[in-house]
VEXNUDO-43854 format. One record per residue (C-alpha): x, y, z. Coordinates in steps of 0.05 Angstrom, whole numbers. Layout:
<zafi u="X" v="Y" w="Z"/>
...
END
This chain:
<zafi u="0" v="0" w="0"/>
<zafi u="23" v="70" w="-15"/>
<zafi u="-5" v="138" w="4"/>
<zafi u="-37" v="149" w="-64"/>
<zafi u="-75" v="83" w="-61"/>
<zafi u="-100" v="99" w="9"/>
<zafi u="-120" v="170" w="-10"/>
<zafi u="-161" v="145" w="-69"/>
<zafi u="-197" v="92" w="-29"/>
<zafi u="-213" v="142" w="27"/>
<zafi u="-239" v="194" w="-22"/>
<zafi u="-285" v="144" w="-55"/>
<zafi u="-311" v="120" w="12"/>
<zafi u="-324" v="191" w="36"/>
<zafi u="-358" v="216" w="-28"/>
<zafi u="-398" v="153" w="-42"/>
<zafi u="-392" v="156" w="-117"/>
<zafi u="-338" v="152" w="-170"/>
<zafi u="-359" v="218" w="-202"/>
<zafi u="-354" v="259" w="-138"/>
<zafi u="-290" v="225" w="-116"/>
<zafi u="-258" v="236" w="-184"/>
<zafi u="-275" v="310" w="-180"/>
<zafi u="-243" v="317" w="-112"/>
<zafi u="-181" v="278" w="-134"/>
<zafi u="-176" v="316" w="-199"/>
<zafi u="-175" v="252" w="-241"/>
<zafi u="-222" v="224" w="-293"/>
<zafi u="-277" v="177" w="-271"/>
<zafi u="-254" v="119" w="-315"/>
<zafi u="-182" v="127" w="-289"/>
<zafi u="-207" v="125" w="-217"/>
<zafi u="-251" v="64" w="-231"/>
<zafi u="-192" v="26" w="-262"/>
<zafi u="-146" v="46" w="-206"/>
<zafi u="-194" v="21" w="-152"/>
<zafi u="-205" v="-44" w="-191"/>
<zafi u="-129" v="-54" w="-194"/>
<zafi u="-124" v="-45" w="-118"/>
<zafi u="-181" v="-95" w="-108"/>
<zafi u="-144" v="-145" w="-153"/>
<zafi u="-80" v="-135" w="-113"/>
<zafi u="-114" v="-149" w="-46"/>
<zafi u="-158" v="-204" w="-75"/>
<zafi u="-223" v="-176" w="-46"/>
<zafi u="-277" v="-126" w="-65"/>
<zafi u="-268" v="-62" w="-25"/>
<zafi u="-333" v="-30" w="-49"/>
<zafi u="-404" v="-52" w="-63"/>
<zafi u="-429" v="-17" w="-126"/>
<zafi u="-504" v="-2" w="-129"/>
<zafi u="-526" v="42" w="-186"/>
<zafi u="-485" v="105" w="-185"/>
<zafi u="-465" v="97" w="-112"/>
<zafi u="-414" v="56" w="-75"/>
<zafi u="-404" v="36" w="-2"/>
<zafi u="-348" v="2" w="35"/>
<zafi u="-349" v="-73" w="44"/>
<zafi u="-323" v="-104" w="109"/>
<zafi u="-257" v="-114" w="71"/>
<zafi u="-258" v="-41" w="51"/>
<zafi u="-267" v="-18" w="123"/>
<zafi u="-209" v="-63" w="144"/>
<zafi u="-166" v="-35" w="87"/>
<zafi u="-176" v="37" w="111"/>
<zafi u="-167" v="20" w="184"/>
<zafi u="-103" v="-19" w="170"/>
<zafi u="-79" v="33" w="120"/>
<zafi u="-82" v="89" w="171"/>
<zafi u="-39" v="47" w="218"/>
<zafi u="12" v="30" w="165"/>
<zafi u="20" v="101" w="139"/>
<zafi u="23" v="128" w="210"/>
<zafi u="77" v="77" w="228"/>
<zafi u="117" v="98" w="166"/>
<zafi u="111" v="171" w="186"/>
<zafi u="135" v="156" w="256"/>
<zafi u="194" v="119" w="227"/>
<zafi u="212" v="178" w="182"/>
<zafi u="209" v="225" w="241"/>
<zafi u="257" v="181" w="280"/>
<zafi u="304" v="175" w="220"/>
<zafi u="302" v="251" w="213"/>
<zafi u="323" v="259" w="286"/>
<zafi u="378" v="207" w="280"/>
<zafi u="406" v="244" w="220"/>
<zafi u="397" v="311" w="255"/>
<zafi u="365" v="338" w="192"/>
<zafi u="319" v="398" w="196"/>
<zafi u="277" v="377" w="137"/>
<zafi u="210" v="344" w="128"/>
<zafi u="140" v="365" w="146"/>
<zafi u="95" v="372" w="207"/>
<zafi u="19" v="379" w="208"/>
<zafi u="-22" v="422" w="255"/>
<zafi u="-97" v="421" w="262"/>
<zafi u="-133" v="484" w="285"/>
<zafi u="-199" v="520" w="278"/>
<zafi u="-201" v="576" w="225"/>
<zafi u="-212" v="634" w="274"/>
<zafi u="-157" v="612" w="320"/>
<zafi u="-111" v="601" w="261"/>
<zafi u="-118" v="675" w="241"/>
<zafi u="-91" v="702" w="307"/>
<zafi u="-47" v="645" w="333"/>
<zafi u="-11" v="614" w="274"/>
<zafi u="25" v="673" w="241"/>
<zafi u="71" v="684" w="300"/>
<zafi u="79" v="608" w="311"/>
<zafi u="97" v="598" w="237"/>
<zafi u="148" v="655" w="240"/>
<zafi u="183" v="629" w="302"/>
<zafi u="183" v="556" w="278"/>
<zafi u="210" v="578" w="210"/>
<zafi u="269" v="610" w="245"/>
<zafi u="284" v="547" w="284"/>
<zafi u="272" v="499" w="225"/>
<zafi u="278" v="537" w="159"/>
<zafi u="278" v="473" w="119"/>
<zafi u="216" v="443" w="152"/>
<zafi u="149" v="447" w="117"/>
<zafi u="93" v="467" w="165"/>
<zafi u="24" v="444" w="141"/>
<zafi u="-37" v="477" w="173"/>
<zafi u="-103" v="439" w="166"/>
<zafi u="-162" v="483" w="186"/>
<zafi u="-223" v="447" w="213"/>
<zafi u="-284" v="470" w="250"/>
<zafi u="-280" v="457" w="325"/>
<zafi u="-329" v="398" w="322"/>
<zafi u="-285" v="363" w="270"/>
<zafi u="-217" v="373" w="302"/>
<zafi u="-219" v="318" w="353"/>
<zafi u="-248" v="268" w="304"/>
<zafi u="-192" v="281" w="254"/>
<zafi u="-140" v="282" w="310"/>
<zafi u="-163" v="212" w="332"/>
<zafi u="-153" v="189" w="260"/>
<zafi u="-81" v="213" w="263"/>
<zafi u="-89" v="269" w="211"/>
<zafi u="-48" v="318" w="253"/>
<zafi u="18" v="315" w="290"/>
<zafi u="-7" v="369" w="337"/>
<zafi u="-76" v="399" w="345"/>
<zafi u="-103" v="461" w="380"/>
<zafi u="-166" v="442" w="418"/>
<zafi u="-211" v="463" w="475"/>
<zafi u="-209" v="422" w="539"/>
<zafi u="-235" v="375" w="565"/>
<zafi u="-211" v="320" w="519"/>
<zafi u="-208" v="244" w="523"/>
<zafi u="-143" v="236" w="562"/>
<zafi u="-143" v="161" w="547"/>
<zafi u="-126" v="179" w="475"/>
<zafi u="-90" v="246" w="481"/>
<zafi u="-37" v="282" w="521"/>
<zafi u="-37" v="358" w="522"/>
<zafi u="0" v="421" w="542"/>
<zafi u="-42" v="480" w="564"/>
<zafi u="-36" v="541" w="520"/>
<zafi u="-83" v="591" w="553"/>
<zafi u="-144" v="601" w="598"/>
<zafi u="-194" v="652" w="574"/>
<zafi u="-258" v="684" w="599"/>
<zafi u="-324" v="672" w="563"/>
<zafi u="-354" v="741" w="549"/>
<zafi u="-416" v="772" w="518"/>
<zafi u="-409" v="802" w="448"/>
<zafi u="-465" v="851" w="429"/>
<zafi u="-476" v="890" w="364"/>
<zafi u="-468" v="963" w="382"/>
<zafi u="-529" v="983" w="341"/>
<zafi u="-573" v="931" w="375"/>
<zafi u="-623" v="965" w="421"/>
<zafi u="-604" v="924" w="482"/>
<zafi u="-532" v="950" w="478"/>
<zafi u="-554" v="1018" w="505"/>
<zafi u="-584" v="985" w="567"/>
<zafi u="-524" v="941" w="578"/>
<zafi u="-477" v="1000" w="571"/>
<zafi u="-516" v="1037" w="626"/>
<zafi u="-518" v="980" w="676"/>
<zafi u="-448" v="951" w="664"/>
<zafi u="-400" v="960" w="721"/>
<zafi u="-328" v="944" w="738"/>
<zafi u="-317" v="877" w="771"/>
<zafi u="-253" v="848" w="800"/>
<zafi u="-218" v="798" w="755"/>
<zafi u="-263" v="813" w="694"/>
<zafi u="-236" v="836" w="627"/>
<zafi u="-294" v="883" w="611"/>
<zafi u="-349" v="921" w="648"/>
<zafi u="-395" v="866" w="675"/>
<zafi u="-470" v="856" w="668"/>
<zafi u="-519" v="806" w="698"/>
<zafi u="-543" v="752" w="651"/>
<zafi u="-615" v="770" w="667"/>
<zafi u="-605" v="835" w="628"/>
<zafi u="-606" v="797" w="561"/>
<zafi u="-674" v="764" w="574"/>
<zafi u="-714" v="762" w="510"/>
<zafi u="-656" v="787" w="467"/>
<zafi u="-639" v="759" w="398"/>
<zafi u="-584" v="708" w="407"/>
<zafi u="-538" v="676" w="356"/>
<zafi u="-539" v="603" w="380"/>
<zafi u="-492" v="545" w="369"/>
<zafi u="-512" v="472" w="367"/>
<zafi u="-532" v="442" w="434"/>
<zafi u="-467" v="404" w="443"/>
<zafi u="-421" v="465" w="437"/>
<zafi u="-390" v="485" w="505"/>
<zafi u="-411" v="559" w="503"/>
<zafi u="-482" v="539" w="483"/>
<zafi u="-485" v="491" w="542"/>
<zafi u="-462" v="547" w="587"/>
<zafi u="-515" v="595" w="561"/>
<zafi u="-571" v="544" w="569"/>
<zafi u="-548" v="529" w="640"/>
<zafi u="-545" v="604" w="657"/>
<zafi u="-615" v="616" w="629"/>
<zafi u="-645" v="559" w="668"/>
<zafi u="-611" v="579" w="733"/>
<zafi u="-632" v="651" w="726"/>
<zafi u="-702" v="638" w="700"/>
<zafi u="-695" v="674" w="633"/>
<zafi u="-700" v="658" w="559"/>
<zafi u="-668" v="687" w="497"/>
<zafi u="-695" v="685" w="427"/>
<zafi u="-655" v="645" w="378"/>
<zafi u="-644" v="690" w="318"/>
<zafi u="-603" v="637" w="281"/>
<zafi u="-567" v="573" w="298"/>
<zafi u="-495" v="563" w="272"/>
<zafi u="-448" v="504" w="269"/>
<zafi u="-385" v="541" w="287"/>
<zafi u="-359" v="597" w="331"/>
<zafi u="-330" v="630" w="269"/>
<zafi u="-398" v="637" w="237"/>
<zafi u="-430" v="657" w="303"/>
<zafi u="-381" v="714" w="313"/>
<zafi u="-390" v="738" w="242"/>
<zafi u="-466" v="739" w="254"/>
<zafi u="-455" v="783" w="315"/>
<zafi u="-410" v="830" w="275"/>
<zafi u="-465" v="835" w="223"/>
<zafi u="-516" v="855" w="276"/>
<zafi u="-559" v="792" w="276"/>
<zafi u="-557" v="782" w="351"/>
<zafi u="-512" v="776" w="413"/>
<zafi u="-472" v="715" w="435"/>
<zafi u="-424" v="686" w="486"/>
<zafi u="-355" v="681" w="455"/>
<zafi u="-284" v="665" w="478"/>
<zafi u="-249" v="729" w="500"/>
<zafi u="-191" v="716" w="453"/>
<zafi u="-236" v="736" w="395"/>
<zafi u="-243" v="806" w="425"/>
<zafi u="-168" v="813" w="428"/>
<zafi u="-147" v="784" w="362"/>
<zafi u="-209" v="794" w="318"/>
<zafi u="-243" v="854" w="349"/>
<zafi u="-295" v="894" w="311"/>
<zafi u="-315" v="967" w="317"/>
<zafi u="-387" v="943" w="308"/>
<zafi u="-386" v="900" w="371"/>
<zafi u="-387" v="917" w="445"/>
<zafi u="-359" v="868" w="495"/>
<zafi u="-383" v="854" w="566"/>
<zafi u="-361" v="807" w="621"/>
<zafi u="-415" v="770" w="661"/>
<zafi u="-424" v="780" w="736"/>
<zafi u="-438" v="705" w="740"/>
<zafi u="-375" v="664" w="747"/>
<zafi u="-366" v="618" w="688"/>
<zafi u="-311" v="565" w="681"/>
<zafi u="-252" v="592" w="643"/>
<zafi u="-245" v="564" w="573"/>
<zafi u="-180" v="524" w="568"/>
<zafi u="-143" v="518" w="502"/>
<zafi u="-88" v="466" w="494"/>
<zafi u="-41" v="435" w="442"/>
<zafi u="-59" v="361" w="441"/>
<zafi u="-26" v="300" w="411"/>
<zafi u="-39" v="225" w="410"/>
<zafi u="-13" v="185" w="469"/>
<zafi u="48" v="142" w="455"/>
<zafi u="61" v="180" w="390"/>
<zafi u="133" v="195" w="376"/>
<zafi u="148" v="270" w="378"/>
<zafi u="209" v="289" w="338"/>
<zafi u="255" v="345" w="359"/>
<zafi u="220" v="390" w="309"/>
<zafi u="152" v="374" w="339"/>
<zafi u="177" v="385" w="410"/>
<zafi u="204" v="453" w="388"/>
<zafi u="138" v="470" w="354"/>
<zafi u="98" v="449" w="415"/>
<zafi u="141" v="494" w="460"/>
<zafi u="130" v="553" w="413"/>
<zafi u="54" v="541" w="411"/>
<zafi u="50" v="540" w="487"/>
<zafi u="92" v="603" w="495"/>
<zafi u="59" v="648" w="442"/>
END
């Protein structure tokens, strides 16, 4: 098995049809079909069931992908060890991170890592927060920036920062005038603080129910006997924050967004209620070999 074979099989499995997979892989459909058939002949088993224009993995196909990930990961770990033994500063490392965090974190990290390892190729794979841990478990990244808690049976981590969860409000939204009047200084808070009850009935840009900040909002509303009106529901913090900047509604956001992606259209408030600090960490698979380059990169990521 080589990386190309694995990539073609995975693409076909994910897209469910030869036409869609061929488009993603930038090859012709007949070429992809012949290539998959050649792989099946090599392994002596059908990897896909073909029904009409669609395909799905057979049990053998599932085993092929599962085993392939392990083989390619083992080869990568071997190359990392060889690189260290040769003391060469060449090769590549892969970092997974959410798009918004990438904008404000990675430029400085890339600059510092480039100075330490000018011959090393740093690959950044941007994923929405909900996808990061899934892809990290599949071994797609050497290092990944994620929000704690995580499954510590599968990952080790180094803490990068703790940040307050704050309220972001469009300045032109009517409720902002009231919040501005009642906000007051509070010890240990980044911004003038307001009580959560002040946003009762306001238009809120929601996240899906499993997102940490949405869980916090729902809990706060229940404890304080209030409700907000869902103006729109988003899948990602990135989209949520852009909705706030556009004036759609208010939202709870990580405070780092106010520092690194602030907007003149948005007012920021702390909450008088004490919320758990949001913890961001660089995570990596347990028992995974970390080369000297990766250890250097991890140190830079924690210190920035």
